[in-house]
C-alpha positions in Angstrom: 183.1 147.5 153.2 186.8 148.2 153.0 188.2 151.5 151.9 191.6 151.0 150.2 194.3 153.5 149.4 194.8 154.1 145.7 197.6 155.5 143.6 197.6 156.2 139.9 200.3 154.3 138.1 199.6 153.9 134.4 201.9 151.3 132.8 204.4 152.7 130.4 203.3 150.1 127.9 199.8 151.7 127.9 201.3 155.1 127.2 203.4 153.7 124.4 200.3 152.0 122.9 198.4 155.3 123.1 201.2 157.2 121.3 201.3 154.5 118.5 197.5 154.7 118.0 197.6 158.5 117.9 200.4 158.4 115.3 198.5 155.8 113.2 195.3 157.7 113.1 193.5 157.5 109.8 192.0 160.9 109.2 188.8 161.6 107.2 188.8 163.8 104.1 188.5 167.5 104.9 185.3 169.1 103.8 186.1 172.4 102.2 184.9 175.4 104.3 183.4 173.2 107.0 185.4 174.6 109.9 183.4 174.0 113.1 180.0 174.0 111.5 179.5 170.2 111.5 181.7 169.3 114.5 185.2 169.8 115.7 187.6 171.3 113.1 189.7 168.6 111.5 192.8 170.8 111.7 192.2 171.5 115.4 191.8 167.8 116.2 194.9 166.9 114.3 196.9 169.5 116.2 195.4 168.2 119.4 196.4 164.6 118.6 199.9 165.7 117.7 200.3 167.4 121.1 198.8 164.5 122.9 201.3 162.1 121.3 204.5 164.2 121.6 203.9 167.2 123.9 201.6 166.1 126.8 203.5 165.0 129.9 201.2 162.4 131.5 203.7 161.5 134.2 203.7 165.2 135.5 199.9 165.1 135.5 199.9 161.7 137.2 202.2 163.1 140.0 200.0 166.1 140.4 196.9 163.9 140.9 198.8 161.6 143.3 199.6 164.5 145.5 196.0 164.2 146.8 194.9 161.2 148.9 192.9 158.7 146.8 190.9 155.6 147.6 188.6 153.0 146.2 185.7 151.2 147.8 182.9 148.9 146.5 179.4 150.2 146.8 176.3 148.3 145.4 178.7 146.1 143.4 180.5 149.1 141.9 184.1 150.0 142.5 184.2 153.7 143.3 187.3 155.8 143.1 187.5 159.1 145.1 189.8 161.9 146.3 189.6 162.8 150.0 191.3 165.8 151.4 190.9 166.7 155.0 191.1 170.2 156.4 193.4 171.2 159.2 190.5 173.1 160.7 188.7 170.8 163.3 185.2 172.3 162.6 185.4 172.1 158.8 182.2 171.0 157.1 182.5 167.9 154.8 181.7 168.7 151.2 180.8 166.1 148.6 181.7 167.4 145.1 180.5 165.6 141.9 181.9 166.3 138.4 180.1 166.1 135.1 180.7 165.0 131.5 183.3 165.0 130.0 185.0 165.8 133.3 186.8 164.1 136.1 188.1 164.7 139.6 191.1 166.4 138.0 188.9 169.5 137.4 189.1 170.3 141.1 192.8 170.1 141.9 193.3 173.9 141.9 190.5 174.5 144.4 191.2 171.7 146.9 193.8 173.8 148.7 191.6 176.9 149.1 188.6 174.8 150.2 190.4 172.7 152.8 192.8 175.4 154.0 191.3 178.9 153.5 193.5 180.2 156.3 196.6 179.3 154.2 195.1 181.0 151.1 194.1 184.3 152.7 190.6 183.3 153.6 188.5 182.7 156.7 189.2 179.4 158.5 185.4 179.3 159.3 184.9 178.6 155.6 187.0 175.4 155.6 185.8 172.0 154.2 186.8 168.4 154.3 186.6 167.5 150.6 185.3 164.3 149.1 185.4 164.0 145.2 184.2 160.7 143.8 184.6 159.6 140.1 181.3 158.9 138.5 180.8 155.2 137.5 182.8 154.5 134.3 184.9 157.7 134.7 188.6 157.7 135.6 189.3 154.9 138.0 185.7 154.0 139.0 184.7 150.8 137.3 182.3 150.8 134.4 178.8 149.8 135.5 178.2 146.1 135.4 174.5 146.4 134.8 171.9 149.0 133.6 170.3 151.3 136.0 173.1 153.5 137.2 171.2 156.7 136.8 170.9 159.8 139.0 169.1 158.2 141.9 171.3 155.2 142.2 174.5 157.3 142.0 173.2 159.6 144.6 172.3 156.7 146.9 175.9 155.3 146.4 177.3 158.8 147.4 175.3 158.8 150.6 176.7 155.4 151.5 180.2 156.6 150.7 179.8 159.6 153.1 178.4 157.2 155.7 181.4 155.0 155.5 183.7 158.0 155.9 181.9 158.8 159.1 180.3 162.1 157.9 176.8 162.6 159.3 176.3 166.2 158.1 177.7 167.5 154.9 177.1 169.8 151.9 177.0 168.8 148.3 178.3 170.6 145.2 178.0 169.8 141.5 178.2 171.1 137.9 177.0 169.7 134.6 175.8 166.1 135.3 176.9 166.6 138.9 174.3 169.4 139.2 171.6 166.7 138.8 173.2 164.2 141.3 174.1 166.7 144.0 170.5 167.8 144.8 169.4 164.2 144.5 171.8 163.3 147.3 169.9 165.8 149.4 166.6 164.1 148.5 168.0 160.7 149.4 169.5 161.9 152.7 167.6 165.1 153.7 168.5 164.9 157.3 172.3 164.8 156.5 172.7 167.3 153.7 172.9 170.8 155.1 173.1 172.6 151.8 173.5 172.2 148.0 175.6 174.4 145.7 175.4 174.1 141.9 177.4 175.9 139.2 175.0 174.7 136.6 171.2 174.8 136.7 169.7 172.3 134.3 166.1 173.0 133.5 163.6 171.7 131.0 161.1 173.7 129.1 160.6 175.7 125.9 163.1 178.1 124.5 160.3 180.1 122.8 160.2 183.6 124.3 156.4 183.6 123.6 156.2 181.5 126.7 157.2 184.4 128.9 155.2 187.5 129.7 157.2 190.5 128.5 160.7 188.9 128.5 163.6 191.2 129.2 166.5 191.5 126.6 168.7 189.4 128.9 166.0 186.6 129.0 165.6 186.7 125.3 169.4 186.4 124.9 169.5 183.4 127.2 166.6 181.7 125.4 168.3 182.3 122.1 171.4 180.6 123.4 169.4 177.7 124.7 167.7 177.3 121.4 171.0 177.4 119.5 172.4 174.7 121.9 169.4 172.5 121.2 169.5 173.0 117.5 173.3 172.9 116.8 175.3 171.7 119.9 173.3 169.0 121.6 174.2 166.0 119.4 176.3 164.4 122.2 173.3 164.7 124.6 171.0 163.0 122.2 173.4 160.0 121.8 174.0 159.7 125.5 170.3 159.9 126.3 169.2 157.4 123.7 172.1 155.1 122.6 174.8 155.5 125.3 176.6 152.3 124.1 176.9 153.5 120.6 180.2 155.5 120.9 182.0 153.3 123.5 181.9 150.4 121.1 184.5 152.2 119.0 186.4 154.1 121.7 188.7 151.2 123.0 190.6 151.2 119.7 190.5 154.9 119.0 192.0 157.3 121.5 
């Protein structure tokens, strides 16, 4: 399949529409003393919306992203957008990086330079990588899935096809958040091609009850307490995404 160059160019009319919708936002009543206990602070969200409408410079950010080569290609009926930055080092290892939620390829703009050109950033040229950073289906400029089933395995399989099309027979994978589930799955799909996996998040299942550990250390107890707090107070988004993923997107097109 064809790999096509891509450049971000959001129409000015879309930016104007976004500003108008932000300015016309109908805010809920403030619950006295709520703060952040039941979700994002209303005052904080209003401040953020005001900055988004009048202070955020999208064109500057757009130019920053367009400084990196971008492409699209169709894989398994899905349009996939990706950044590709080649290293000047001839022996650089290809590295496939996968973002998470609520992230995007924009997370990695500050590390592309050091990864592709460590020599130019005071590092060892032996540590250089050719970097490939795809947008997950439905994120940024990758098309929304056209059918159910785009889970971890299917995305990982699509990523192996992307690397094959780019001519990479041996490569490493890296991921965080949701990407930390996809990156090791790429290695399971193509074990003869993936030479290593790096994760900056380790997602595990199990009980947060310290009684399940034999003589847990203070550090282990602290981490388990943090996990339990996340499950009890902070994981609402995960429950929605894991059970009713179409619930929120129904409202999002008309609310920024």
